[in-house]
N, CA, C and O of each residue as an XYZ file, in Angstrom:
284
protein
N       9.182    -17.154      4.976
C       8.932    -15.733      5.049
C       7.694    -15.483      5.908
O       6.733    -16.249      5.852
N       7.716    -14.440      6.681
C       6.599    -14.062      7.539
C       5.462    -13.502      6.694
O       5.685    -12.638      5.846
N       4.234    -13.992      6.923
C       3.068    -13.480      6.214
C       2.061    -12.944      7.202
O       1.854    -13.522      8.270
N       1.432    -11.833      6.844
C       0.381    -11.260      7.682
C      -0.894    -12.062      7.496
O      -1.197    -12.496      6.385
N      -1.639    -12.262      8.567
C      -2.888    -12.999      8.525
C      -4.021    -12.016      8.255
O      -4.711    -11.591      9.181
N      -4.214    -11.654      6.986
C      -5.223    -10.680      6.610
C      -5.694    -10.957      5.187
O      -5.038    -11.690      4.447
N      -6.817    -10.380      4.806
C      -7.316    -10.507      3.439
C      -6.673     -9.488      2.513
O      -6.843     -9.563      1.296
N      -5.947     -8.550      3.064
C      -5.307     -7.507      2.275
C      -4.165     -8.100      1.461
O      -3.314     -8.819      1.985
N      -4.166     -7.780      0.155
C      -3.135     -8.282     -0.740
C      -2.623     -7.150     -1.620
O      -3.300     -6.140     -1.811
N      -1.432     -7.331     -2.148
C      -0.867     -6.355     -3.078
C      -1.435     -6.609     -4.466
O      -1.636     -7.759     -4.856
N      -1.694     -5.549     -5.207
C      -2.192     -5.679     -6.571
C      -1.052     -6.079     -7.500
O       0.077     -5.615     -7.341
N      -1.346     -6.938     -8.465
C      -0.326     -7.316     -9.439
C      -0.515     -6.579    -10.759
O       0.469     -6.277    -11.434
N      -1.755     -6.283    -11.146
C      -2.002     -5.556    -12.392
C      -2.198     -4.070    -12.150
O      -1.683     -3.252    -12.911
N      -2.933     -3.704    -11.105
C      -3.226     -2.292    -10.809
C      -2.199     -1.776     -9.815
O      -2.510     -1.565     -8.643
N      -0.965     -1.572    -10.288
C       0.096     -1.152     -9.383
C       0.987     -0.124    -10.054
O       1.113     -0.080    -11.278
N       1.597      0.696     -9.220
C       2.600      1.648     -9.700
C       3.962      1.252     -9.157
O       4.918      1.129     -9.922
N       4.068      1.051     -7.849
C       5.339      0.651     -7.254
C       5.263     -0.788     -6.766
O       5.692     -1.710     -7.459
N       4.721     -0.971     -5.584
C       4.664     -2.313     -4.997
C       3.247     -2.890     -4.984
O       3.070     -4.050     -4.613
N       2.252     -2.125     -5.371
C       0.884     -2.611     -5.431
C       0.087     -2.455     -4.152
O      -1.029     -2.967     -4.057
N       0.641     -1.749     -3.154
C      -0.071     -1.600     -1.878
C      -1.324     -0.739     -2.014
O      -2.394     -1.128     -1.547
N      -1.203      0.403     -2.636
C      -2.370      1.302     -2.761
C      -3.451      0.662     -3.626
O      -4.638      0.784     -3.322
N      -3.055     -0.014     -4.695
C      -4.023     -0.724     -5.524
C      -4.724     -1.824     -4.758
O      -5.928     -2.025     -4.915
N      -3.979     -2.542     -3.927
C      -4.570     -3.603     -3.116
C      -5.545     -3.079     -2.083
O      -6.618     -3.650     -1.891
N      -5.176     -1.989     -1.414
C      -6.074     -1.367     -0.427
C      -7.334     -0.873     -1.121
O      -8.438     -1.068     -0.612
N      -7.180     -0.234     -2.281
C      -8.334      0.285     -3.013
C      -9.281     -0.839     -3.422
O     -10.496     -0.703     -3.280
N      -8.752     -1.925     -3.917
C      -9.609     -3.040     -4.329
C     -10.276     -3.716     -3.133
O     -11.428     -4.139     -3.227
N      -9.574     -3.821     -2.024
C     -10.140     -4.462     -0.834
C     -11.355     -3.700     -0.298
O     -12.337     -4.308      0.130
N     -11.283     -2.372     -0.324
C     -12.351     -1.560      0.260
C     -13.271     -0.925     -0.779
O     -14.195     -0.201     -0.407
N     -13.047     -1.174     -2.067
C     -13.903     -0.645     -3.117
C     -13.684      0.833     -3.389
O     -14.613      1.534     -3.789
N     -12.472      1.311     -3.176
C     -12.148      2.720     -3.398
C     -11.459      2.901     -4.740
O     -11.060      1.930     -5.383
N     -11.326      4.148     -5.151
C     -10.623      4.494     -6.371
C      -9.111      4.409     -6.109
O      -8.617      5.086     -5.207
N      -8.370      3.605     -6.866
C      -6.932      3.457     -6.624
C      -6.144      4.758     -6.765
O      -5.173      4.973     -6.040
N      -6.549      5.619     -7.680
C      -5.845      6.896     -7.860
C      -6.004      7.776     -6.625
O      -5.053      8.439     -6.210
N      -7.194      7.786     -6.037
C      -7.409      8.584     -4.833
C      -6.624      8.030     -3.644
O      -6.129      8.797     -2.819
N      -6.507      6.714     -3.553
C      -5.718      6.105     -2.471
C      -4.251      6.474     -2.635
O      -3.578      6.792     -1.654
N      -3.752      6.434     -3.858
C      -2.357      6.822     -4.112
C      -2.132      8.290     -3.759
O      -1.135      8.637     -3.125
N      -3.063      9.149     -4.172
C      -2.952     10.574     -3.887
C      -2.967     10.826     -2.376
O      -2.154     11.599     -1.871
N      -3.883     10.182     -1.658
C      -3.960     10.359     -0.205
C      -2.690      9.860      0.479
O      -2.229     10.467      1.446
N      -2.124      8.765     -0.011
C      -0.884      8.234      0.562
C       0.264      9.223      0.386
O       1.033      9.453      1.319
N       0.381      9.800     -0.787
C       1.444     10.776     -1.048
C       1.260     12.022     -0.201
O       2.218     12.524      0.387
N       0.028     12.525     -0.136
C      -0.242     13.730      0.660
C       0.071     13.487      2.135
O       0.695     14.331      2.779
N      -0.353     12.349      2.675
C      -0.081     12.052      4.083
C       1.411     11.872      4.352
O       1.910     12.302      5.391
N       2.123     11.239      3.423
C       3.564     11.053      3.611
C       4.299     12.389      3.605
O       5.268     12.566      4.344
N       3.850     13.326      2.781
C       4.477     14.645      2.725
C       4.060     15.493      3.920
O       4.864     16.257      4.453
N       2.804     15.361      4.342
C       2.272     16.205      5.415
C       2.800     15.820      6.791
O       2.841     16.661      7.688
N       3.203     14.566      6.975
C       3.714     14.148      8.279
C       5.060     14.817      8.528
O       5.960     14.717      7.693
N       5.212     15.490      9.649
C       6.451     16.225      9.887
C       7.621     15.326     10.266
O       7.450     14.323     10.958
N       8.789     15.693      9.811
C      10.047     15.080     10.221
C      10.117     13.581     10.091
O      10.012     13.048      8.986
N      10.294     12.885     11.209
C      10.479     11.437     11.154
C       9.228     10.686     10.701
O       9.306      9.504     10.366
N       8.084     11.355     10.686
C       6.858     10.700     10.239
C       6.939     10.264      8.791
O       6.390      9.224      8.427
N       7.619     11.046      7.954
C       7.770     10.693      6.547
C       8.618      9.436      6.399
O       8.294      8.555      5.603
N       9.700      9.350      7.161
C      10.561      8.176      7.110
C       9.809      6.943      7.617
O       9.968      5.853      7.068
N       8.997      7.108      8.656
C       8.216      5.980      9.177
C       7.171      5.515      8.166
O       6.936      4.315      8.021
N       6.543      6.461      7.467
C       5.561      6.106      6.443
C       6.237      5.330      5.315
O       5.683      4.345      4.828
N       7.418      5.759      4.897
C       8.153      5.063      3.849
C       8.578      3.672      4.320
O       8.488      2.706      3.562
N       9.031      3.569      5.548
C       9.427      2.282      6.109
C       8.230      1.328      6.183
O       8.354      0.153      5.839
N       7.075      1.827      6.630
C       5.865      1.003      6.710
C       5.456      0.525      5.317
O       5.039     -0.623      5.162
N       5.568      1.383      4.306
C       5.217      1.018      2.931
C       6.117     -0.115      2.436
O       5.636     -1.084      1.849
N       7.405      0.010      2.672
C       8.347     -1.012      2.212
C       8.130     -2.337      2.958
O       8.139     -3.404      2.346
N       7.938     -2.264      4.270
C       7.728     -3.484      5.061
C       6.447     -4.194      4.624
O       6.448     -5.413      4.451
N       5.361     -3.452      4.445
C       4.111     -4.073      3.991
C       4.255     -4.612      2.574
O       3.680     -5.649      2.241
N       5.015     -3.918      1.744
C       5.253     -4.405      0.395
C       5.986     -5.734      0.372
O       5.802     -6.533     -0.546
N       6.808     -5.972      1.369
C       7.541     -7.235      1.468
C       6.665     -8.319      2.095
O       6.706     -9.467      1.655
N       5.884     -7.980      3.105
C       5.131     -8.978      3.864
C       3.810     -9.406      3.229
O       3.429    -10.572      3.332
N       3.103     -8.480      2.571
C       1.786     -8.832      2.025
C       1.922     -9.689      0.772
O       2.785     -9.434     -0.068
N       1.071    -10.703      0.647
C       1.134    -11.543     -0.548
C       0.544    -10.822     -1.762
O      -0.242     -9.885     -1.618
N       0.929    -11.267     -2.951
C       0.384    -10.710     -4.189
C      -0.982    -11.308     -4.455
O      -1.244    -12.463     -4.121
N      -1.846    -10.515     -5.057
C      -3.185    -10.968     -5.408
C      -3.155    -11.657     -6.772
O      -2.401    -11.261     -7.660
N      -3.966    -12.672     -6.923
C      -4.125    -13.323     -8.227
C      -5.310    -12.729     -8.981
O      -5.488    -12.999    -10.169
N      -6.132    -11.909     -8.286
C      -7.367    -11.385     -8.863
C      -7.190    -10.043     -9.534
O      -7.775     -9.814    -10.593
N      -6.392     -9.131     -8.951
C      -6.298     -7.767     -9.483
C      -4.884     -7.303     -9.539
O      -4.621     -6.177     -9.961
């Protein structure tokens, strides 16, 4: 399986769907709820095909990023 060469990981405990927002929040020291809220707002605010691209990017990153053992 293809893996991204980055320190970014998906959260295993602090997750709602795939753990992407929790992983981003933990990596940068942000509040996970605010990251989730910003992700939803941006996905809704992007017009037309932008929403589909945001959803596609979320799913692709959810598949490619490894799970974290820490959070």
